[in-house]
C-alpha positions in Angstrom: 49.9 95.4 70.9 49.8 92.7 68.2 53.3 91.7 69.0 52.5 91.4 72.8 49.5 89.3 72.0 51.5 86.9 69.8 54.1 86.6 72.5 51.5 85.8 75.1 49.9 83.0 72.9 53.4 81.5 72.3 54.0 81.3 76.0 50.7 79.6 76.6 51.5 77.1 73.9 54.9 76.2 75.5 53.3 75.8 78.9 50.7 73.4 77.4 53.4 71.4 75.7 55.3 71.1 79.0 52.2 70.2 81.2 50.6 67.7 78.9 53.2 64.9 79.2 53.1 65.2 83.0 49.3 64.9 83.0 49.4 61.9 80.7 52.1 60.2 82.8 50.0 60.6 85.9 47.1 58.9 84.3 49.0 55.7 83.2 48.4 52.4 85.0 51.0 51.5 87.6 53.6 49.0 86.4 54.0 45.8 88.5 57.2 45.9 90.6 59.9 43.7 89.1 63.5 43.3 89.8 66.2 44.1 87.2 68.7 41.2 87.1 72.1 41.6 85.5 71.0 39.1 82.9 67.7 37.6 81.9 68.4 34.9 84.5 71.4 34.0 86.6 73.0 30.7 85.6 74.9 29.8 88.8 74.5 30.4 92.6 76.1 29.0 95.7 75.2 29.4 99.4 74.5 27.9 102.8 71.6 25.8 104.0 70.0 25.2 107.5 67.6 22.3 107.9 65.2 21.1 110.6 63.8 17.6 110.5 60.1 17.9 111.6 59.9 14.1 112.1 62.1 12.1 114.5 65.2 10.4 113.3 65.1 7.4 115.7 62.0 5.6 117.1 61.3 6.2 120.8 59.6 3.6 123.0 59.5 1.4 126.1 58.7 -2.3 126.4 58.0 -3.7 129.9 58.0 -7.4 130.6 57.8 -9.5 133.7 59.4 -12.9 134.4 57.8 -15.0 137.1 60.4 -17.8 136.9 62.1 -16.1 139.9 60.7 -15.3 143.3 60.1 -12.5 143.7 59.4 -11.8 140.0 61.9 -9.9 137.8 60.9 -6.7 135.9 62.6 -6.0 132.5 62.4 -2.5 130.9 63.7 -2.2 127.3 63.9 1.4 126.1 64.9 3.5 123.2 65.5 7.2 123.8 66.6 9.8 121.1 68.9 12.4 122.7 69.9 14.7 119.8 68.0 17.6 118.2 67.1 17.5 114.5 69.0 20.5 113.2 71.3 20.2 110.2 73.7 22.6 108.3 75.4 22.5 105.0 75.8 24.1 101.6 74.5 23.9 98.1 74.9 25.0 94.5 72.4 25.6 91.8 72.7 25.8 88.0 69.8 27.3 86.1 69.5 25.5 82.8 66.4 27.5 81.6 64.6 30.5 82.9 62.2 28.3 84.8 64.3 25.2 85.4 67.3 24.6 87.7 69.4 21.7 89.1 70.3 21.9 92.8 72.9 19.8 94.6 73.5 20.0 98.4 75.5 18.5 101.2 73.8 18.5 104.6 75.2 17.2 107.9 72.8 16.0 110.7 74.0 14.7 114.1 72.3 11.8 115.6 72.5 10.4 119.2 70.3 7.8 120.9 70.3 5.6 124.0 68.9 2.0 124.1 69.2 -0.8 126.5 67.7 -3.0 129.2 67.2 -2.6 132.9 66.3 -5.5 135.2 64.8 -5.1 138.7 63.6 -7.4 141.4 59.9 -6.7 142.2 59.2 -5.1 145.5 57.5 -7.2 148.1 56.1 -6.7 151.5 59.4 -7.7 153.1 61.9 -6.5 150.5 62.2 -3.2 148.6 62.7 -3.1 144.8 66.3 -3.9 143.9 68.4 -3.3 140.7 69.7 -6.5 139.2 71.4 -5.2 136.1 71.6 -2.1 134.0 72.9 -2.3 130.4 72.6 0.7 128.1 74.3 1.7 124.9 74.7 5.3 123.7 75.3 5.7 120.0 76.5 8.8 118.2 77.0 9.5 114.5 76.6 11.9 111.6 74.2 11.6 108.7 75.6 13.2 105.6 72.8 13.7 103.1 73.5 14.6 99.4 70.2 15.5 97.6 70.2 16.3 93.9 66.9 17.8 92.7 65.4 19.3 89.6 63.6 22.6 90.4 60.7 24.1 88.4 59.7 27.7 89.0 56.1 28.7 88.6 56.9 32.2 87.2 59.6 34.0 85.3 63.1 35.0 86.5 62.3 38.7 86.7 59.9 38.2 89.6 61.1 38.9 93.2 59.1 36.0 94.7 59.3 32.7 92.8 57.4 29.7 94.0 58.7 26.3 92.9 58.4 22.6 93.1 61.3 20.2 93.2 62.1 16.5 93.0 65.0 14.1 92.7 67.2 11.6 94.4 69.5 11.6 97.5 72.3 9.6 99.1 72.7 9.2 102.8 76.1 8.2 104.4 76.8 7.4 108.1 80.1 8.8 109.3 81.9 9.1 112.7 79.8 6.5 114.4 80.7 5.4 117.9 79.0 3.6 120.8 79.6 3.5 124.6 78.1 0.7 126.8 77.1 1.6 130.3 76.8 -1.3 132.8 75.3 -0.6 136.1 76.6 -2.0 139.4 74.1 -4.5 140.9 75.0 -3.1 144.4 74.1 0.5 143.4 77.7 1.7 143.0 79.3 3.5 140.1 78.6 2.4 136.5 81.2 1.0 134.1 81.6 2.6 130.6 83.1 0.6 127.7 83.7 1.8 124.1 82.2 -0.7 121.7 81.7 -1.1 118.0 78.5 0.7 116.9 75.8 -1.4 115.3 75.2 0.3 111.9 72.5 -1.4 109.8 73.5 0.4 106.6 76.4 2.9 106.3 75.0 4.1 102.9 71.6 4.2 101.4 69.7 5.9 98.6 66.4 7.8 98.7 63.8 9.9 96.9 63.1 13.6 97.5 60.1 15.9 96.8 59.5 19.4 97.9 57.5 22.7 97.7 59.0 26.2 98.4 59.5 29.7 97.3 62.5 32.0 96.7 63.0 35.7 97.3 65.5 37.5 95.0 66.8 41.1 95.2 68.5 43.2 92.5 72.0 42.1 93.4 71.0 38.4 93.1 70.9 37.6 96.8 68.4 34.7 97.2 66.6 33.5 100.3 64.6 30.3 99.9 62.3 28.3 102.2 61.4 24.7 101.2 59.5 21.8 102.8 60.8 18.4 101.8 59.6 14.8 102.1 62.4 12.2 101.9 62.1 8.4 101.7 65.1 6.3 102.3 65.7 2.8 100.9 67.2 1.3 104.1 67.5 2.0 107.8 70.9 3.3 108.9 70.5 2.1 112.5 68.5 -0.9 113.9 69.4 -1.7 117.5 66.7 -3.2 119.7 63.8 -0.7 119.9 66.0 2.0 118.3 65.3 2.1 114.6 66.2 4.9 112.1 63.1 6.1 110.4 63.0 5.8 106.6 60.5 8.6 106.1 61.1 12.2 107.3 59.9 15.7 106.6 62.5 18.5 106.6 62.2 22.3 106.5 65.1 23.9 104.6 66.2 27.6 104.7 68.9 28.7 102.3 70.8 31.9 101.5 72.8 32.0 98.3 74.2 34.5 95.8 
């Protein structure tokens, strides 16, 4: 009987030893979810970028004037009409120099297309309908190659899955593949004539300043998705043709995927 009682107490002791750690583990505070990078922070990443310019690239407008030196009077309509969307695509590399500091360099290509020109009409009178006198428009197409180099500062450490950041630096813009076509309307209302002409480029290269805010999402295999809003200020206009002027200030939304 004594031996049975000792065996029973021993079994109870073993059970208590096995249950106690589980109870204590269940009472511990939850640990914040963090990722487990291969190293304390990854030094190098490369990926693709897609950008959308929230502001216009070219000014849009119309200027109407009337000349009374002729009878009937002549109506002039000077216009500038952007004809290209503001999407851009490119790539970028980033080098992390410290856990919260990184340097990013990108190459972004934006297409630009706009139409500017002058239309002249004879004013309609009681005895004569409105008549086209001349129609002279120029359509210009080109690519803007932007090369921003920015310093990025993260507001938290590299082990967090979501990392907000601020960025700032300099950029260079280059105009490439520019071409223009002149359209001359027939005064009799017939077919128009199209001529290839030399594009009027105000500056084929200019420098600028960049500032931005964004955040980056990182998973355990170092795949990064970033969203950033940027403000860019260019030193010179790349195009300046009549009412069509390239804007020196613009806001751009960048989405990037890198690894």
